[in-house]
N, C-alpha and C positions, 0 to 999 in steps of 0.2 A: 177319680171320677167314676161313678157307677156306669155300666154299659148303657142302661136305659137313659141316663142323662145325656150321654154322648149321642145316642140315636135321636133323642129329642132335639138337641142342638142342630144336628145335621138336617133334620126335617124342617125345623123352624127357619134355618137359613135358606133352604130350598123353597119354602113356601112363600117367601118374599122376593125370590129370585135375586138374592143378595149379591151385589157387586162391590159394595163398600160396607165393611163391618168394623166396628170399634170394640175392642176387648179391654176391660179394666181388670188387670191381674193376669199376666202371662203365665205364671206358674212354670211348669216344665213343658208346656205346649200341648197337653192332651186335649183341652177344650178347643184350642186353636186348630188342631188337626180335624176335629169333628166339624167345626165351623167351615173350614176350607173345603172339606168334602161336600158340604151342602151348598156352597156358594157357586156362582157362575165360574166357568173356566178362566175368565179374565178378571175375576174378583180379587180384591186386595183386602187383607186383614191388617188393621192398624192395632197394634197391641202395646199396652202401657204397663210398666211394672217398675217398682222402686229398686228391684234387685237385678243388676246387669247380668249376674250369673244365671238367673232364671231365664233371661232372654237368650243367653248363649245356649243353654240346654234346649230351649224351644227351637231355636234356629237349626240346631243339629237334628232335632226330631222331625221338623218340617222337611228338611233335606232328605232324611232317611225314609220319609213317607212319600217321596217323589215330587214334592212341590218345588217349583222354581223359586229362586231367591226373590224375584220381583213380586211374588204373591203375598209377601208379608212385609210390613213396615214396623220396625221395633223402635219404640220411643221410651227411653229410660226416664224415670222421674215419678213424682207423686201425681196421681190421676187428677187431682183438683188443680194442679198447676199446669198440666199438659192439656186437658180437655178444653179449656177456654180458647186454645190456639187452633182447635179443629173447626172445620167449616160448618156453619149453620145449615141444617137440613141436608147435610151431605152424606148421611149414612142410612142404610136400609135396616140395620140391626145393631143394637148396642148390647153387649154381654157384660154383665157386672159380677165380678167375683173378686172384689178387692176388700178393703177395710170395712168391716160391718158398721163401724161407728160413723162412716161417711155415706151410707146408702141413700139418705135423703138428698144429699148434695149430688150424688151420682144420678138420682132420678131427675133433678132439675137440669143437669147438664145433658142428660139423655134426651129430654124433651126438646131441647134446643138443637141437638145434633141430628135427631131423626127427621127424615122426610115424612110427609103425611102418608099414612099406611105402613110406616116402619114399625119395628118391634123392639121393645126393651125387655131384657131377660135378666133376672137376678137368680143366682145359684145359692143354695144352702139356706133358704128361708124358713125351713122347719127347725133349724138349729138343733138337730138331733131330738126333736120333740119338745124343746123348751119353749117355743113360741106359743104353744097351747097349754103349757103347765100354768096352774094358778100359783099365786104367791110371788115373792120378790125374785127378780131375775137380774143377771148381769146387764150392764148398760148395752152391750151389743144385742142382746135379745130384745130389750126395750126398743132399740132403734129398728130392729126388724119388724116388730109389731107396729111401730109408727109408719114404716114403709108400706106394710100390707094395708093399713088403714088409708094412707094417702093415695095409693094406687086405686083401691076400691072406690074411694070417694071422688076421684078425679073425673072431671067432665071431658078431659082431653083423651082419656084412655079407655080401652075395652080390655079388661083384665081376665086372666085365667090362672089358676094355681094348678100346676101339674105335679101329681104325687110320684115323681121319679127321683131316685137318689135321695138327696136331703131336701128336695123340694125346689121346683123351678117356678118362679113368679114371672109370668109373661103378660105383656100388655101391648096392644096395638094402638099406635097414635092415630086417633080418628082423622080421616081425610079432611074434615072441615075444622080441625083444631086450630084455634087462633083466628078464625074468621068470624066477623059479626053476624 
């Protein structure tokens, strides 16, 4: 993860005074450390990954960074099987860095999970410049383009594309989302 991306995640978590954050794609814990640094001292990061060894690396990284074990909840499994079990409107921020073929499903789940005024953040939306290249692209790039379009056209979200790292797509869930 690029240093600018990490700094942006920290700032975004702080900007919503995050107490509950859901992360799709634990990886080795780098993004989780940045999120935890931006969260409230009593905040909990819920992180989902299909690879238990990734979560073990992250657990060690969090401990080495000085975070108490109760600051992170590790849930192994596929995000689209785990996310439906998480609380509606129970999260201040949802960070998506999982399977690019599932980004539209992550968006749907994020809208359900986020409280009004909460943030959804997608990492890697530039796909190393491929999302703006013309011509045929792999399915994952097509999905990212569909995600960008869906977020831009959503009446529930206020989006912004941050040009840090490989691109952060951020969107605030409107406080009045879902109300007539």
